[in-house]
One Martini backbone bead per residue (centre of mass of N, CA, C, O) as a GRO file, in nm:
protein
   73
    1MET     BB    1  11.558   7.442  13.327
    2ASN     BB    2  11.373   7.394  13.027
    3GLN     BB    3  11.340   7.636  12.785
    4ARG     BB    4  11.148   7.747  12.532
    5ARG     BB    5  11.159   7.899  12.251
    6PRO     BB    6  11.025   8.079  12.040
    7TRP     BB    7  10.965   8.017  11.717
    8HIS     BB    8  11.104   8.281  11.595
    9GLN     BB    9  11.385   8.195  11.728
   10ARG     BB   10  11.422   7.911  11.579
   11VAL     BB   11  11.390   7.990  11.256
   12GLY     BB   12  11.455   8.273  11.203
   13PRO     BB   13  11.459   8.448  10.939
   14ALA     BB   14  11.249   8.548  10.710
   15ARG     BB   15  11.191   8.394  10.389
   16ARG     BB   16  11.113   8.512  10.066
   17ARG     BB   17  10.992   8.520   9.768
   18LEU     BB   18  11.023   8.674   9.490
   19THR     BB   19  10.875   8.843   9.270
   20ARG     BB   20  10.882   8.914   8.951
   21ALA     BB   21  10.889   9.221   8.985
   22GLU     BB   22  11.130   9.222   9.182
   23ARG     BB   23  11.335   9.100   8.996
   24TYR     BB   24  11.327   9.314   8.778
   25TYR     BB   25  11.397   9.545   8.965
   26GLU     BB   26  11.672   9.444   9.067
   27ARG     BB   27  11.800   9.435   8.782
   28ALA     BB   28  11.756   9.726   8.705
   29LEU     BB   29  11.938   9.843   8.922
   30ASP     BB   30  12.191   9.710   8.814
   31TYR     BB   31  12.187   9.841   8.540
   32TYR     BB   32  12.191  10.128   8.633
   33THR     BB   33  12.470  10.121   8.784
   34ARG     BB   34  12.612  10.042   8.493
   35GLY     BB   35  12.452  10.221   8.260
   36ARG     BB   36  12.203  10.031   8.150
   37LEU     BB   37  11.925  10.187   8.061
   38ASP     BB   38  11.776  10.013   7.858
   39ASP     BB   39  11.761   9.757   8.043
   40ALA     BB   40  11.622   9.891   8.278
   41LEU     BB   41  11.367   9.981   8.126
   42ALA     BB   42  11.275   9.697   8.044
   43ASP     BB   43  11.246   9.583   8.331
   44LEU     BB   44  11.046   9.799   8.435
   45ASP     BB   45  10.825   9.729   8.232
   46ALA     BB   46  10.793   9.435   8.332
   47ALA     BB   47  10.726   9.501   8.622
   48LEU     BB   48  10.468   9.672   8.552
   49ALA     BB   49  10.314   9.438   8.421
   50GLU     BB   50  10.293   9.291   8.708
   51ALA     BB   51  10.296   9.588   8.878
   52PRO     BB   52  10.125   9.873   8.802
   53ARG     BB   53  10.117  10.009   9.124
   54HIS     BB   54  10.421  10.042   9.171
   55ALA     BB   55  10.594  10.309   9.294
   56GLU     BB   56  10.902  10.238   9.281
   57ILE     BB   57  10.899  10.157   8.981
   58THR     BB   58  10.793  10.421   8.867
   59ALA     BB   59  11.020  10.601   8.975
   60ALA     BB   60  11.255  10.455   8.842
   61ARG     BB   61  11.159  10.500   8.550
   62GLY     BB   62  11.178  10.808   8.566
   63LEU     BB   63  11.477  10.824   8.618
   64VAL     BB   64  11.570  10.691   8.361
   65LEU     BB   65  11.439  10.888   8.165
   66LEU     BB   66  11.594  11.136   8.266
   67GLN     BB   67  11.881  11.018   8.197
   68GLN     BB   68  11.794  11.004   7.882
   69GLY     BB   69  11.627  11.298   7.836
   70TYR     BB   70  11.345  11.279   7.919
   71ASP     BB   71  11.069  11.528   7.861
   72ASP     BB   72  10.742  11.582   7.999
   73ASP     BB   73  10.555  11.877   7.942
   0.00000   0.00000   0.00000
């Protein structure tokens, strides 16, 4: 008896293309881990221009600013 597998088991894991904001964000994280805070901040600003309401990007930007010594009282 030859049974067919469901379609999702035949095609494997779904892969989608990253959005421009996600690509900027990923590169910013790489810059951050290398200590290149100015480059990370520039990419996070570019990511926020593409996705202004993205909470993860906003939080990462705040983290970079704190690392740079920025304190907005």
